[in-house]
N, C-alpha and C positions, 0 to 999 in steps of 0.2 A: 091249455096250452096252446097256444096257437104257433106254428113251423113258419121264419122268415124263410120262402123259398128267393132265391137269389142264381141268375145266371152263370155260367164262368165268366163271361164276361166282365158283369158287374163283378163282380167279386175279386178278379185281376187288375182292376182298374187302380189307379193312383189313389184314389177317392176313396172307394170301394173296400182298401183294407186298411187304410191310416195310415201304412208304413210308410208315403210319401214323406216326411218328416227327418226321417234319417240324412236320408242324400244332400237337403237343402242345410243341414246342418252341419252337415263334413264340408260342404263347398264351401257355409259362410265361416268356419273357422278355420279354414285349410290354409290360408296367403299368412294367418297370426301366427300357427303354428310353424311355416315357413319362414316367417321373416324372426320369428325366434331361434329358430335352427344355424338359421346364417349370423345371427348376430354371437350367438355362443360360440360359432365356429371362429369369425373374428378377433374376439374376445380371448378365446386360446392361442390363438396365433402368435397376436399382439402382447399375450403375456398378462392382459389387467382381469383382477381380478374384481370380484363386484362391489366387494370395499371398496376398490378404487371409483369406480363407476359412480357408485352411491355419493361418495367424499366429492364427486366432480358433479353429479345433480343439485346435490344442498349447495353447493358454491355459485353456482350458477344461477338458483331461483332464492333461494333466502337472506333476505340482506341485511342480519346482523354478522354472517361468513364473508360478507362481501365487503361490512366495515372496517370487521376485526385484519381483514386482508390488505387494506390500506393503509390499518395506522400502521 
């Protein structure tokens, strides 16, 4: 077997140890997590439940629900 030798700089570089993906993934996910926390806090403060939110979304996007509402 051949041993692969690399200098400490190569192993410690982002492309040497392949751990550079986790920080980027964290930066991509972080805005969605912060947005979710803000929405949950605002829903708790206003007293809105997920069921109320779902009904509102269905009313907006589902055409049959809009027709029932107008008749």
